[in-house]
C-alpha positions in Angstrom: 60.7 -10.5 17.2 63.5 -11.7 19.5 63.7 -15.1 17.8 64.1 -13.3 14.4 66.9 -11.1 15.7 68.8 -14.1 17.0 68.3 -16.2 13.9 71.1 -16.9 11.4 71.1 -14.7 8.3 70.0 -17.5 6.1 66.9 -18.1 8.2 66.2 -14.3 8.3 66.4 -14.1 4.5 64.0 -17.0 4.2 61.6 -15.7 6.7 61.6 -12.2 5.2 61.0 -13.5 1.7 58.2 -15.9 2.8 56.6 -13.1 4.9 56.8 -10.7 1.9 55.2 -13.3 -0.4 52.5 -14.1 2.1 51.6 -10.5 2.6 51.6 -9.7 -1.1 49.4 -12.7 -1.9 47.0 -12.0 1.0 46.6 -8.4 -0.1 46.1 -9.5 -3.7 43.6 -12.2 -2.8 41.8 -9.8 -0.5 41.6 -7.2 -3.2 40.2 -9.7 -5.7 37.6 -11.0 -3.2 36.4 -7.6 -2.3 36.2 -6.6 -5.9 34.3 -9.7 -6.8 32.0 -9.3 -3.8 31.1 -5.8 -4.9 30.6 -6.8 -8.5 28.6 -9.9 -7.6 26.3 -7.8 -5.3 25.9 -5.2 -8.1 25.1 -7.9 -10.6 22.6 -9.5 -8.3 20.9 -6.2 -7.8 20.6 -5.7 -11.6 19.3 -9.2 -12.1 16.7 -8.8 -9.3 15.6 -5.4 -10.7 15.2 -6.9 -14.2 13.2 -9.7 -12.8 11.0 -7.3 -10.8 10.4 -5.2 -13.9 9.5 -8.2 -16.1 7.2 -9.7 -13.4 5.6 -6.2 -12.9 4.8 -6.0 -16.6 3.3 -9.5 -16.6 1.2 -8.8 -13.5 -0.2 -5.5 -14.8 -3.3 -7.1 -16.3 -4.1 -9.1 -13.2 -3.7 -6.0 -11.0 -5.9 -3.9 -13.3 -8.7 -6.5 -13.2 -8.3 -7.4 -9.5 -7.4 -11.0 -10.3 -5.6 -12.1 -7.2 -5.4 -15.7 -8.2 -3.7 -14.9 -11.5 -1.3 -12.6 -9.7 -0.5 -15.3 -7.0 0.0 -17.9 -9.7 2.4 -15.6 -11.5 4.4 -15.0 -8.3 4.5 -18.7 -7.6 6.8 -19.1 -10.6 9.5 -17.6 -8.4 10.2 -21.0 -6.9 12.5 -21.8 -9.9 14.9 -19.2 -8.4 15.9 -20.6 -5.0 17.6 -17.3 -4.0 14.2 -15.4 -4.2 12.8 -15.5 -0.6 9.6 -13.5 -1.1 7.7 -11.5 -3.7 4.7 -9.2 -3.3 2.5 -7.1 -5.5 1.3 -3.9 -3.9 -1.5 -1.7 -5.1 -1.4 2.0 -5.4 -2.2 2.4 -1.6 0.8 0.2 -0.7 -1.4 -2.7 0.4 -0.5 -6.3 -0.5 -2.4 -7.6 -3.5 -0.7 -10.9 -4.0 2.4 -12.5 -2.3 4.8 -15.3 -2.6 6.9 -16.7 0.3 9.5 -19.4 -0.5 9.5 -20.8 3.1 6.3 -19.7 5.0 7.4 -21.4 8.2 10.8 -19.9 8.6 11.3 -17.6 5.6 11.4 -13.9 5.2 8.0 -12.2 5.0 7.5 -9.2 2.7 6.4 -6.0 4.5 2.8 -5.6 5.4 2.8 -2.2 3.8 5.1 -0.8 1.1 7.1 2.1 2.4 8.3 3.4 -0.9 12.0 2.2 -0.8 13.3 1.2 -4.2 16.4 -0.7 -2.9 17.5 -2.0 0.4 20.9 -3.8 0.9 22.1 -5.7 3.9 24.6 -8.5 4.6 21.8 -11.1 4.4 19.6 -10.0 1.5 18.7 -7.6 -1.2 15.3 -6.0 -1.5 14.2 -4.2 -4.7 10.9 -2.6 -5.8 9.9 -1.7 -9.3 6.8 0.3 -10.3 4.0 -1.4 -12.2 2.7 0.9 -14.9 -0.1 0.7 -17.4 -0.1 3.3 -20.2 2.3 5.5 -18.3 0.2 5.5 -15.1 1.5 3.7 -12.0 -1.0 1.1 -10.8 1.2 -0.7 -8.2 4.6 -1.9 -7.1 6.4 -5.1 -7.6 8.6 -6.1 -4.6 11.2 -8.8 -4.6 13.7 -9.9 -1.9 16.6 -12.3 -2.5 19.2 -13.8 -0.2 22.9 -13.6 -0.9 23.5 -17.4 -0.5 24.7 -17.6 -4.1 27.1 -14.7 -3.6 28.4 -16.3 -0.4 28.9 -19.6 -2.2 30.9 -17.9 -4.9 33.0 -16.0 -2.3 33.6 -19.3 -0.4 34.8 -20.9 -3.7 37.1 -17.9 -4.3 38.5 -18.3 -0.8 39.2 -21.9 -1.4 40.9 -21.2 -4.7 42.9 -18.3 -3.1 44.0 -20.5 -0.3 45.2 -23.2 -2.7 47.0 -20.6 -4.7 48.6 -19.2 -1.6 49.8 -22.6 -0.5 51.2 -23.3 -3.9 52.9 -19.9 -4.2 54.4 -20.3 -0.7 55.9 -23.7 -1.6 57.3 -22.3 -4.9 58.6 -19.2 -3.1 60.3 -21.4 -0.5 62.3 -23.4 -3.0 63.1 -20.3 -5.1 64.2 -18.3 -2.1 66.2 -21.2 -0.8 68.2 -21.2 -3.9 68.5 -17.4 -4.4 69.3 -16.5 -0.8 72.5 -18.5 -0.9 74.0 -15.9 -3.3 73.6 -13.4 -0.4 74.0 -15.5 2.7 76.9 -17.7 1.6 79.5 -14.9 1.1 78.4 -13.2 4.4 78.6 -16.5 6.3 82.1 -17.1 4.9 83.1 -13.6 5.8 81.9 -14.1 9.3 83.8 -17.4 9.5 87.1 -15.6 8.4 86.5 -12.8 10.9 86.0 -15.3 13.7 89.2 -17.1 12.8 91.2 -13.8 12.7 89.7 -12.7 16.0 90.6 -16.0 17.7 94.0 -16.8 16.2 95.3 -13.3 15.3 96.1 -14.6 11.9 96.0 -11.7 9.5 97.4 -13.6 6.6 94.1 -15.3 5.8 91.7 -13.8 3.3 88.0 -14.1 2.6 87.0 -15.5 -0.7 85.6 -12.8 -3.0 82.5 -13.0 -5.2 82.1 -12.7 -9.0 79.4 -10.0 -8.5 80.6 -6.4 -8.0 77.8 -5.6 -5.6 77.8 -4.3 -2.0 78.7 -7.7 -0.6 81.7 -8.0 -3.0 82.8 -4.5 -2.0 82.5 -5.5 1.7 84.7 -8.6 1.2 87.3 -6.6 -0.8 87.4 -3.9 1.9 87.8 -6.6 4.6 90.6 -8.2 2.8 92.3 -4.8 2.2 92.0 -4.1 6.0 93.6 -7.5 6.8 96.4 -6.7 4.3 97.1 -3.4 5.9 97.1 -4.9 9.4 99.4 -7.7 8.3 101.8 -5.2 6.6 101.8 -3.0 9.7 102.6 -6.0 12.0 105.4 -7.1 9.7 106.9 -3.6 9.7 106.6 -3.5 13.5 108.3 -6.9 13.9 111.1 -5.7 11.6 111.5 -2.5 13.7 111.5 -4.5 17.0 114.0 -7.0 15.6 116.3 -4.2 14.4 116.0 -2.3 17.7 116.6 -5.5 19.7 119.7 -6.3 17.6 121.0 -2.7 18.1 120.5 -3.0 21.9 122.2 -6.4 21.8 125.2 -5.0 20.0 125.4 -2.1 22.5 125.3 -4.5 25.5 127.9 -6.9 23.9 130.3 -4.1 23.2 129.9 -2.2 26.4 133.1 -1.9 28.5 131.4 -2.4 31.8 129.9 -5.7 32.9 126.1 -5.9 32.6 124.0 -8.8 33.6 120.3 -9.5 34.3 118.8 -11.6 37.0 115.2 -13.0 37.4 113.2 -12.9 40.6 114.9 -16.1 41.9 118.4 -14.7 41.3 119.2 -16.8 38.2 121.3 -15.1 35.4 119.1 -14.3 32.4 121.7 -12.3 30.5 125.4 -11.5 30.9 127.5 -9.5 28.5 131.0 -10.6 27.5 132.7 -8.0 29.7 131.0 -9.3 32.9 131.8 -12.9 31.9 135.4 -12.0 31.3 135.6 -10.5 34.7 134.5 -13.9 36.1 136.8 -15.8 33.9 134.0 -17.7 32.2 131.9 -17.4 29.0 128.4 -15.9 28.8 126.9 -19.3 27.8 128.3 -20.9 30.9 126.8 -18.4 33.2 123.2 -18.0 31.7 120.7 -19.9 33.7 122.8 -20.6 36.8 122.1 -19.0 40.3 124.2 -15.9 40.8 125.1 -16.7 44.4 126.8 -20.0 43.3 128.7 -18.5 40.4 130.0 -15.2 41.5 130.0 -12.4 44.1 129.6 -8.8 43.5 133.0 -7.9 44.8 134.4 -9.7 41.7 132.5 -7.4 39.5 133.7 -3.9 40.4 132.3 -2.3 37.2 129.1 -4.2 36.7 125.5 -3.0 36.2 122.8 -5.3 37.4 119.4 -5.5 35.8 116.8 -7.3 37.9 
């Protein structure tokens, strides 16, 4: 997630929105597919049970009279349903009476003995069994097994449609979020730009442009501008106080009876008050900036205070 943390806020908003849409659509599609898979399997079981009951009723006469050829011919009609892999009629002892196998070479073979299970479900096929009755007496069992290829084909079709919907929704979400995220990112980017300018140039007179919406971002910008206004006002008051204090000190120095002058590290005169200049017989303007050694000696200034 480092790349996401270091991304600009516009990209973060886009990525969050796209990720949210993707997760929501994937969960919705997954829910629909699972629901359809369960319902398709249940419908397939109902259809297969109905077919087993109908075929059992039709085969009751052949089983009663021991006509294996008629029973086999009846089961052979199962070829019109490609999903039916095998069918078998069992007698009361659970022994096969007649059978049908769609693909004898590689297909699924019915059990050699009926074990009494009415329904078996797996990932590959469905096995159902229905009793064959005559006048309320059970005379055998009708067994059918069907693969789930039709169900898998339908689920594959659903997956393709879901994928197409997902791609279309992501494209639509991209353009919509690209427009909508600007209402959030643009004021924040502008605010960050103003903050960078203030930090670099110490210019507290600049202001961030507010928004028409009175939301959290608008309150943030207003608070930032108020903070800049307070800092600007504080600096202005401080400058006024410093100027007033400097002027006061300047008046004190200019009116002092003793001579006061200031030298820099190289010995040049940085400041000299009128009293010291009068002692030297020159003006303050003539003495500022010249070396002290070439202009005067300390014995000429009996009442001077030196500031180095």
